[in-house]
C-alpha distance (Angstrom), angle and dihedral (degrees) to the residues before:
residue distance angle dihedral
M1 . . .
R2 3.80 . .
R3 3.76 125.1 .
S4 3.77 130.3 -165.7
A5 3.79 108.4 -98.5
G6 3.75 89.3 -156.6
K7 3.81 95.4 61.5
K8 3.75 120.9 82.3
G9 3.79 116.2 -145.2
W10 3.76 142.3 -169.3
I11 3.75 132.1 -127.2
V12 3.75 122.9 -159.5
I13 3.76 116.5 -160.4
G14 3.79 116.8 -170.1
V15 3.77 131.3 -169.8
F16 3.76 128.9 177.3
L17 3.76 131.3 -150.9
G18 3.68 133.5 -21.6
A19 3.81 141.5 84.8
L20 3.73 131.8 -156.8
F21 3.77 121.1 -136.6
S22 3.78 127.0 166.5
H23 3.79 115.7 -112.9
G24 3.78 89.9 -168.6
F25 3.79 97.0 -106.7
A26 3.80 120.0 149.0
F27 3.76 118.1 -126.3
G28 3.80 98.3 -161.6
K29 3.79 131.2 -114.8
A30 3.78 102.5 -70.5
P31 3.85 112.0 117.8
Q32 3.79 93.1 -122.2
A33 3.81 91.8 48.5
K34 3.80 91.2 47.0
S35 3.81 90.7 51.9
M36 3.80 90.4 52.9
A37 3.80 91.0 47.4
D38 3.82 89.3 50.5
L39 3.79 89.2 50.0
V40 3.80 93.4 51.8
Q41 3.81 89.9 45.9
G42 3.79 91.2 51.2
N43 3.80 93.1 45.9
T44 3.79 89.6 50.1
A45 3.78 93.3 52.6
F46 3.82 91.3 47.0
A47 3.81 92.3 48.0
L48 3.80 92.3 54.1
K49 3.80 93.6 44.5
L50 3.78 90.8 49.3
Y51 3.80 91.6 46.7
Q52 3.80 89.9 54.4
A53 3.80 90.7 46.4
V54 3.82 94.5 53.7
S55 3.82 99.2 34.1
G56 3.79 96.1 78.7
K57 3.79 94.1 92.3
E58 3.79 117.8 80.7
G59 3.77 121.5 -111.5
N60 3.77 139.6 46.7
L61 3.76 120.1 -26.9
F62 3.79 134.2 -164.9
F63 3.79 132.1 164.4
S64 3.78 143.6 145.0
P65 3.79 114.3 -116.6
F66 3.78 89.6 -172.9
S67 3.78 91.9 55.7
I68 3.78 90.0 53.3
S69 3.81 93.0 43.3
D70 3.81 90.9 49.4
A71 3.81 93.5 50.8
L72 3.77 92.3 46.7
A73 3.81 91.1 44.8
M74 3.79 88.3 60.7
T75 3.80 89.1 47.4
Y76 3.80 89.2 48.8
A77 3.81 89.1 59.4
G78 3.82 86.8 71.1
A79 3.82 98.1 39.2
R80 3.79 121.8 107.3
G81 3.81 138.6 172.9
D82 3.82 119.3 2.1
T83 3.81 91.2 -10.4
E84 3.79 89.6 59.6
K85 3.82 92.3 46.8
Q86 3.81 93.4 49.6
M87 3.79 91.8 49.5
E88 3.80 89.6 50.7
A89 3.81 91.7 51.9
V90 3.81 95.6 48.3
L91 3.80 100.7 35.3
G92 3.80 99.4 37.3
F93 3.82 92.7 -118.6
F94 3.81 122.7 147.8
R95 3.77 144.9 -162.3
P96 2.95 149.3 -73.7
Q97 3.78 86.6 58.5
K98 3.79 93.7 -148.2
V99 3.81 90.1 60.6
F100 3.81 91.1 45.2
H101 3.81 95.1 51.9
A102 3.80 91.7 44.1
S103 3.81 88.5 53.0
F104 3.81 92.3 48.6
S105 3.79 89.7 49.6
G106 3.80 90.6 50.0
L107 3.78 91.0 49.7
I108 3.79 92.1 51.3
K109 3.81 89.9 51.4
K110 3.81 91.0 51.7
I111 3.79 92.9 49.2
V112 3.81 95.2 41.5
P113 3.82 106.8 25.8
E114 3.78 118.2 -168.3
S115 3.81 91.1 -117.0
S116 3.79 100.7 48.5
G117 3.77 120.4 -175.9
K118 3.77 127.7 -108.6
D119 3.80 95.0 -118.8
Y120 3.80 95.2 83.8
T121 3.80 142.1 1.0
L122 3.80 118.7 -115.1
R123 3.80 118.9 162.6
L124 3.79 133.1 171.5
A125 3.79 130.1 -175.9
N126 3.82 137.0 174.2
A127 3.79 133.1 -163.5
M128 3.81 139.8 174.7
W129 3.80 119.0 -140.8
G130 3.80 107.4 -166.0
Q131 3.79 133.9 -179.5
K132 3.80 111.2 -102.4
G133 3.80 112.0 -105.6
Y134 3.80 94.9 10.1
G135 3.79 114.2 136.3
F136 3.78 106.1 -117.5
L137 3.77 111.6 170.8
P138 3.81 112.6 -106.8
R139 3.81 89.1 -133.7
F140 3.82 91.4 58.6
V141 3.81 93.7 45.7
N142 3.80 91.3 46.4
T143 3.82 91.8 50.0
I144 3.81 91.8 54.8
N145 3.79 91.9 43.8
R146 3.81 95.7 46.0
Y147 3.78 100.9 42.9
Y148 3.82 102.1 26.2
Q149 3.83 99.6 28.5
G150 3.79 87.8 -127.3
G151 3.78 108.5 163.8
F152 3.81 116.4 -151.7
Y153 3.82 118.2 -115.4
P154 3.83 115.7 -172.4
V155 3.81 111.4 -141.4
D156 3.80 137.7 166.0
F157 3.79 112.2 -116.8
V158 3.81 90.9 165.1
K159 3.81 101.3 59.0
Q160 3.83 101.9 13.9
T161 3.79 103.7 38.0
E162 3.80 96.7 144.1
K163 3.79 94.5 42.5
T164 3.80 89.9 51.2
R165 3.81 92.4 47.6
Q166 3.78 90.6 52.8
R167 3.81 91.7 46.9
I168 3.81 92.8 53.2
N169 3.81 91.8 45.6
R170 3.80 90.7 51.3
W171 3.81 89.1 52.7
V172 3.80 89.8 51.6
E173 3.79 92.3 48.3
K174 3.78 92.4 49.5
K175 3.80 94.2 48.7
T176 3.83 92.4 48.0
E177 3.83 97.1 44.4
E178 3.82 90.8 -108.6
K179 3.83 92.2 -59.4
I180 3.81 96.0 116.5
K181 3.78 110.5 51.8
N182 3.79 132.1 174.4
L183 3.80 93.3 3.5
I184 3.78 92.4 160.7
Q185 3.78 107.6 48.8
K186 3.78 129.2 -165.4
G187 3.78 108.6 -70.6
D188 3.81 94.7 25.3
I189 3.80 89.1 97.6
N190 3.82 128.5 24.2
P191 3.82 140.9 169.8
L192 3.82 89.4 -67.5
T193 3.80 92.2 60.9
R194 3.79 112.3 112.6
L195 3.80 106.9 173.2
V196 3.79 140.2 17.3
L197 3.80 117.7 -167.9
T198 3.80 112.2 -164.5
N199 3.77 133.0 -171.1
A200 3.79 122.1 179.2
I201 3.77 130.0 -171.4
Y202 3.79 130.2 177.9
F203 3.80 130.2 -171.2
K204 3.79 132.3 -169.6
G205 3.78 121.5 167.3
L206 3.79 140.6 161.1
W207 3.77 121.6 -129.8
A208 3.80 113.5 -102.9
S209 3.80 83.9 -133.3
Q210 3.78 109.4 31.9
F211 3.78 126.0 -153.4
K212 3.79 117.5 -117.9
V213 3.78 112.3 -121.3
K214 3.81 91.1 -139.9
N215 3.82 88.9 64.0
T216 3.81 93.3 56.2
K217 3.80 109.9 104.3
S218 3.78 135.6 171.6
R219 3.79 106.7 -98.8
P220 3.81 135.6 162.1
F221 3.80 121.0 -89.5
Y222 3.80 111.5 -160.6
L223 3.79 114.4 -135.7
T224 3.78 125.8 -145.8
G225 3.80 93.9 -103.4
G226 3.80 93.8 54.6
D227 3.80 99.1 -98.6
S228 3.80 121.9 113.9
V229 3.79 137.7 -145.4
S230 3.78 130.2 -158.1
V231 3.82 111.3 -113.5
P232 3.83 136.7 172.6
M233 3.82 100.3 -96.6
M234 3.82 116.1 -162.3
F235 3.82 120.0 -148.8
Q236 3.77 139.3 -166.7
R237 3.81 137.4 154.8
G238 3.78 114.0 -139.9
Q239 3.80 150.8 117.6
F240 3.80 112.3 -66.5
P241 3.81 136.1 159.5
Y242 3.81 100.3 -98.7
F243 3.80 140.0 172.5
E244 3.76 136.4 176.0
T245 3.79 126.6 -174.0
R246 3.78 116.9 -112.5
D247 3.80 91.4 -105.5
R248 3.85 89.6 44.5
K249 3.79 90.0 -127.0
V250 3.81 89.9 131.5
Q251 3.80 131.3 31.3
V252 3.80 121.9 -167.5
I253 3.79 127.9 -167.4
E254 3.80 133.8 178.3
L255 3.80 120.0 -144.6
P256 3.84 109.1 -166.4
Y257 3.77 121.4 -149.7
A258 3.80 121.6 -135.5
G259 3.77 109.4 -74.6
K260 3.82 90.3 32.6
A261 3.84 92.8 -120.4
L262 3.81 92.7 110.7
S263 3.78 132.7 36.8
M264 3.77 140.9 179.1
I265 3.81 114.4 -127.3
I266 3.82 116.4 -159.7
F267 3.80 122.8 -162.5
L268 3.80 111.8 -161.1
P269 3.82 117.2 -173.2
R270 3.79 113.6 -155.8
R271 3.76 112.4 -89.7
G272 3.77 108.5 -95.7
E273 3.80 94.4 26.1
G274 3.79 91.5 92.3
L275 3.78 127.1 -118.2
A276 3.81 93.7 -128.6
R277 3.80 92.5 60.3
F278 3.79 90.7 52.1
E279 3.81 93.0 46.2
H280 3.79 93.8 51.4
S281 3.80 93.0 47.9
L282 3.82 95.4 53.0
T283 3.80 113.8 118.2
V284 3.79 132.7 170.5
K285 3.80 88.7 -104.4
D286 3.82 92.0 50.3
V287 3.81 93.0 50.7
R288 3.80 92.1 47.4
T289 3.80 92.6 47.2
L290 3.79 94.0 48.8
I291 3.80 94.3 46.8
T292 3.79 95.9 44.8
S293 3.82 89.2 49.6
L294 3.80 92.3 63.1
R295 3.81 114.6 120.1
K296 3.81 128.7 177.6
R297 3.79 114.3 -97.1
K298 3.76 137.3 155.5
V299 3.78 105.4 -97.3
D300 3.79 136.1 -176.1
L301 3.78 99.2 -136.4
F302 3.79 124.9 -161.4
L303 3.82 115.5 -178.1
P304 3.81 128.5 165.6
R305 3.76 122.0 -128.9
F306 3.79 107.9 -116.0
K307 3.78 142.7 173.6
L308 3.81 120.5 -163.2
S309 3.78 137.9 178.8
S310 3.79 129.2 -179.8
K311 3.79 138.1 179.3
F312 3.79 127.5 -164.8
Y313 3.79 138.4 -177.1
L314 3.79 100.1 -150.5
A315 3.81 106.9 178.8
R316 3.81 95.3 102.0
T317 3.79 91.8 41.7
L318 3.80 92.9 53.6
A319 3.79 91.6 44.6
R320 3.81 90.4 53.9
M321 3.80 89.7 47.7
G322 3.80 89.6 63.4
M323 3.81 112.6 -81.1
P324 3.83 103.0 92.4
D325 3.81 97.2 141.7
A326 3.81 93.1 69.6
F327 3.83 88.6 62.9
S328 3.81 97.2 45.0
N329 3.77 139.5 61.9
K330 3.82 86.8 -90.9
A331 3.80 89.0 71.5
N332 3.78 115.6 128.0
L333 3.79 109.3 -160.3
S334 3.77 93.1 146.6
G335 3.80 90.6 133.1
M336 3.82 86.2 77.4
T337 3.81 99.7 52.2
G338 3.81 109.1 1.7
I339 3.81 93.3 -108.8
K340 3.82 134.5 73.4
E341 3.80 100.6 -112.1
L342 3.80 102.8 115.4
R343 3.78 134.6 79.6
V344 3.79 134.6 171.7
S345 3.81 112.6 -104.2
K346 3.82 102.9 169.6
V347 3.78 139.8 19.6
I348 3.80 108.8 -168.4
H349 3.79 122.6 -172.0
Q350 3.80 130.4 -178.8
A351 3.81 128.9 176.4
Y352 3.80 140.5 177.0
V353 3.82 134.9 -167.1
D354 3.81 133.5 177.6
V355 3.83 119.8 -170.5
D356 3.80 122.1 -173.5
E357 3.82 142.0 143.9
K358 3.81 93.7 -68.2
G359 3.78 101.0 45.5
T360 3.80 144.3 -83.4
E361 3.79 138.0 -50.6
A362 3.79 117.8 -167.9
A363 3.79 140.4 167.2
A364 3.79 137.6 166.9
A365 3.79 141.7 -178.4
T366 3.78 137.7 -162.3
A367 3.78 129.3 -167.7
V368 3.80 122.7 -168.6
V369 3.79 109.9 -161.4
I370 3.78 113.0 -158.6
R371 3.79 123.5 -167.2
L372 3.77 127.0 -168.7
K373 3.08 105.5 -80.6
A374 65.34 100.6 32.7
V375 3.76 105.3 -32.1
M376 3.65 86.9 -29.0
R377 3.71 131.5 -176.2
N378 3.77 116.1 -111.6
P379 3.78 110.1 -93.8
V380 3.78 111.3 -112.3
F381 3.79 113.7 -136.9
R382 3.79 101.0 -168.0
A383 3.79 109.5 177.2
D384 3.79 92.9 -168.7
H385 3.79 94.5 130.7
P386 3.82 134.7 44.7
F387 3.80 117.4 -50.2
V388 3.81 142.7 170.5
F389 3.80 122.2 -124.4
M390 3.81 139.9 -175.4
I391 3.80 135.3 -168.9
I392 3.79 109.3 -142.4
H393 3.79 140.0 -171.4
K394 3.79 101.6 -131.7
E395 3.80 103.0 -153.5
T396 3.80 95.5 55.0
G397 3.78 97.8 25.6
S398 3.80 89.8 -123.7
I399 3.78 115.5 152.5
L400 3.77 109.2 -145.4
F401 3.82 96.8 -169.2
M402 3.78 138.4 15.8
G403 3.77 133.9 -172.6
R404 3.76 149.9 132.3
V405 3.78 133.8 -118.7
E406 3.78 115.2 -143.7
N407 3.79 94.7 157.5
P408 3.83 121.1 12.3
L409 3.79 89.7 -156.6
G410 3.78 88.6 64.1
K411 3.79 95.5 -125.9
């Protein structure tokens, strides 16, 4: 298929839900296992750097590092030259690309196996929405299809921009159980758009140890500025993986979901220590150390019910993090078309989470828009002030979601 070399086009690449964080597990010495371990390590480092980059604004925060990594991994399949190198440095990707994409595919299969259990729902889907008649290289299309199971859907961005936008958004809504709506808004794509890569993931799981509704009481939640709000605070006493630093400045608890394949990890800095200080000090080593230090103990657990949603436009953030070429006329995405006529213009991410007595429901989406060019007392884990949390896949150590709660009421 020929394309006009004189016309500049856009590509939108979307990914939904997920985030990969290392749990500190070893994968062994086999080359394939080492590649997957390197991938998880790189995704972890990127997730923490991105969290620090977007956490400057006040308020609640929730996103899926895996969703963003997945979308950009598909973009990376078409990156070459300095653009490829910058993406590697920021995102923790590596060459040769064939090994990288095979590792990402293997990781997806571990997190979302074909024969998933009945204890929880975890779904992931990818798709490519390409301009009819535009000359995408078969190698690029085959890479996305083989490693990300992204089927190709020919659409017409030029003459049916709005119809195509609505079609992609409906796909997103369906794959996320209606939790992510209107991801791509008017103006996010236009007649110059040439490709949209989408990945969607949805999670719903029950706690392995559920909270009893009768134990939920209105209690104060202390905000960063010193004020407080009354929130529905859940409570239960039980055995949980737990750790507190020697100076008790940070408490960590793991709340397994039914089936024990996934867990929520909550990091609770001591009230008065300041959440921002803790957030900015988080490193891959710190996260691994805290999580691997967890040991089962009887804990009095207080946790607020909360429901969060966030949306980000991340192009400037990612450029500042060290991959500016992808968003400029210097972009080299020739692996997609054979010529250097595309550049990334937008990276859109949207996420949702709902936590209550029964469990958790979460979803996220990312769109990358590319344009041409002793007898001891029970520890008390009282999450009555701002905290950071993650949802992780235990076997691989991949964190599917990450966020913070500054105000459970969402104000």
